[in-house]
ChimeraX commands (.cxc) that place a marker at each C-alpha (Angstrom):
marker #1 position 58.18,49.59,-75.68 radius 0.5
marker #1 position 58.23,45.82,-76.07 radius 0.5
marker #1 position 62.01,45.78,-75.70 radius 0.5
marker #1 position 61.77,47.78,-72.47 radius 0.5
marker #1 position 59.35,45.22,-71.02 radius 0.5
marker #1 position 61.63,42.31,-71.93 radius 0.5
marker #1 position 64.72,43.97,-70.48 radius 0.5
marker #1 position 62.86,44.93,-67.32 radius 0.5
marker #1 position 61.60,41.36,-66.92 radius 0.5
marker #1 position 65.13,39.95,-67.32 radius 0.5
marker #1 position 66.57,42.39,-64.79 radius 0.5
marker #1 position 63.85,41.56,-62.26 radius 0.5
marker #1 position 64.38,37.81,-62.78 radius 0.5
marker #1 position 68.11,38.23,-62.11 radius 0.5
marker #1 position 67.38,40.26,-58.99 radius 0.5
marker #1 position 64.97,37.59,-57.69 radius 0.5
marker #1 position 67.57,34.87,-58.35 radius 0.5
marker #1 position 70.28,36.88,-56.59 radius 0.5
marker #1 position 68.05,37.51,-53.58 radius 0.5
marker #1 position 67.19,33.80,-53.40 radius 0.5
marker #1 position 70.90,32.84,-53.47 radius 0.5
marker #1 position 71.69,35.32,-50.70 radius 0.5
marker #1 position 68.80,34.05,-48.57 radius 0.5
marker #1 position 69.94,30.44,-49.02 radius 0.5
marker #1 position 73.50,31.39,-48.14 radius 0.5
marker #1 position 72.26,33.21,-45.04 radius 0.5
marker #1 position 70.20,30.22,-43.92 radius 0.5
marker #1 position 73.20,27.92,-44.41 radius 0.5
marker #1 position 75.48,30.26,-42.47 radius 0.5
marker #1 position 72.91,30.56,-39.69 radius 0.5
marker #1 position 72.76,26.79,-39.36 radius 0.5
marker #1 position 76.57,26.63,-39.19 radius 0.5
marker #1 position 76.66,29.23,-36.43 radius 0.5
marker #1 position 73.93,27.50,-34.45 radius 0.5
marker #1 position 75.69,24.13,-34.77 radius 0.5
marker #1 position 78.94,25.71,-33.59 radius 0.5
marker #1 position 77.19,27.25,-30.55 radius 0.5
marker #1 position 75.80,23.86,-29.57 radius 0.5
marker #1 position 79.16,22.12,-30.00 radius 0.5
marker #1 position 80.90,24.71,-27.83 radius 0.5
marker #1 position 78.17,24.47,-25.16 radius 0.5
marker #1 position 78.36,20.67,-25.14 radius 0.5
marker #1 position 82.15,20.87,-24.79 radius 0.5
marker #1 position 81.86,23.20,-21.77 radius 0.5
marker #1 position 79.18,20.94,-20.24 radius 0.5
marker #1 position 81.38,17.86,-20.73 radius 0.5
marker #1 position 84.41,19.61,-19.21 radius 0.5
marker #1 position 82.38,20.59,-16.15 radius 0.5
marker #1 position 81.02,17.06,-15.84 radius 0.5
marker #1 position 84.52,15.57,-16.13 radius 0.5
marker #1 position 85.77,17.97,-13.44 radius 0.5
marker #1 position 82.84,17.05,-11.17 radius 0.5
marker #1 position 81.50,20.61,-11.24 radius 0.5
marker #1 position 77.88,21.63,-11.63 radius 0.5
marker #1 position 76.98,23.16,-14.97 radius 0.5
marker #1 position 74.12,25.65,-14.93 radius 0.5
marker #1 position 74.71,27.51,-18.19 radius 0.5
marker #1 position 71.52,27.42,-20.27 radius 0.5
marker #1 position 71.78,25.69,-23.61 radius 0.5
marker #1 position 71.79,27.85,-26.77 radius 0.5
marker #1 position 68.07,27.33,-27.40 radius 0.5
marker #1 position 67.19,28.52,-23.89 radius 0.5
marker #1 position 69.46,31.55,-24.31 radius 0.5
marker #1 position 67.74,32.59,-27.53 radius 0.5
marker #1 position 64.13,32.07,-26.51 radius 0.5
marker #1 position 64.47,33.32,-22.94 radius 0.5
marker #1 position 63.31,30.17,-21.18 radius 0.5
marker #1 position 65.03,28.85,-18.09 radius 0.5
marker #1 position 66.40,25.34,-17.63 radius 0.5
marker #1 position 64.49,23.13,-15.20 radius 0.5
marker #1 position 65.57,23.57,-11.58 radius 0.5
marker #1 position 66.55,20.44,-9.69 radius 0.5
marker link #1:1,2 radius 0.2
marker link #1:2,3 radius 0.2
marker link #1:3,4 radius 0.2
marker link #1:4,5 radius 0.2
marker link #1:5,6 radius 0.2
marker link #1:6,7 radius 0.2
marker link #1:7,8 radius 0.2
marker link #1:8,9 radius 0.2
marker link #1:9,10 radius 0.2
marker link #1:10,11 radius 0.2
marker link #1:11,12 radius 0.2
marker link #1:12,13 radius 0.2
marker link #1:13,14 radius 0.2
marker link #1:14,15 radius 0.2
marker link #1:15,16 radius 0.2
marker link #1:16,17 radius 0.2
marker link #1:17,18 radius 0.2
marker link #1:18,19 radius 0.2
marker link #1:19,20 radius 0.2
marker link #1:20,21 radius 0.2
marker link #1:21,22 radius 0.2
marker link #1:22,23 radius 0.2
marker link #1:23,24 radius 0.2
marker link #1:24,25 radius 0.2
marker link #1:25,26 radius 0.2
marker link #1:26,27 radius 0.2
marker link #1:27,28 radius 0.2
marker link #1:28,29 radius 0.2
marker link #1:29,30 radius 0.2
marker link #1:30,31 radius 0.2
marker link #1:31,32 radius 0.2
marker link #1:32,33 radius 0.2
marker link #1:33,34 radius 0.2
marker link #1:34,35 radius 0.2
marker link #1:35,36 radius 0.2
marker link #1:36,37 radius 0.2
marker link #1:37,38 radius 0.2
marker link #1:38,39 radius 0.2
marker link #1:39,40 radius 0.2
marker link #1:40,41 radius 0.2
marker link #1:41,42 radius 0.2
marker link #1:42,43 radius 0.2
marker link #1:43,44 radius 0.2
marker link #1:44,45 radius 0.2
marker link #1:45,46 radius 0.2
marker link #1:46,47 radius 0.2
marker link #1:47,48 radius 0.2
marker link #1:48,49 radius 0.2
marker link #1:49,50 radius 0.2
marker link #1:50,51 radius 0.2
marker link #1:51,52 radius 0.2
marker link #1:52,53 radius 0.2
marker link #1:53,54 radius 0.2
marker link #1:54,55 radius 0.2
marker link #1:55,56 radius 0.2
marker link #1:56,57 radius 0.2
marker link #1:57,58 radius 0.2
marker link #1:58,59 radius 0.2
marker link #1:59,60 radius 0.2
marker link #1:60,61 radius 0.2
marker link #1:61,62 radius 0.2
marker link #1:62,63 radius 0.2
marker link #1:63,64 radius 0.2
marker link #1:64,65 radius 0.2
marker link #1:65,66 radius 0.2
marker link #1:66,67 radius 0.2
marker link #1:67,68 radius 0.2
marker link #1:68,69 radius 0.2
marker link #1:69,70 radius 0.2
marker link #1:70,71 radius 0.2
marker link #1:71,72 radius 0.2
view
């Protein structure tokens, strides 16, 4: 019975560690994707500005939270 408890504890500790690693990897990947979205948006905004065109596309934060950019 004691051996069962020790083995169970070790298995659960490994599972917790694995879950933590996956969560950290997911957070890191999410940050990478968000950074990439912003870089692409800034590139499109700069291209429109260089071409003298208006740029009304909401930034990535506004897209995700549903807010609207200020109207001029």
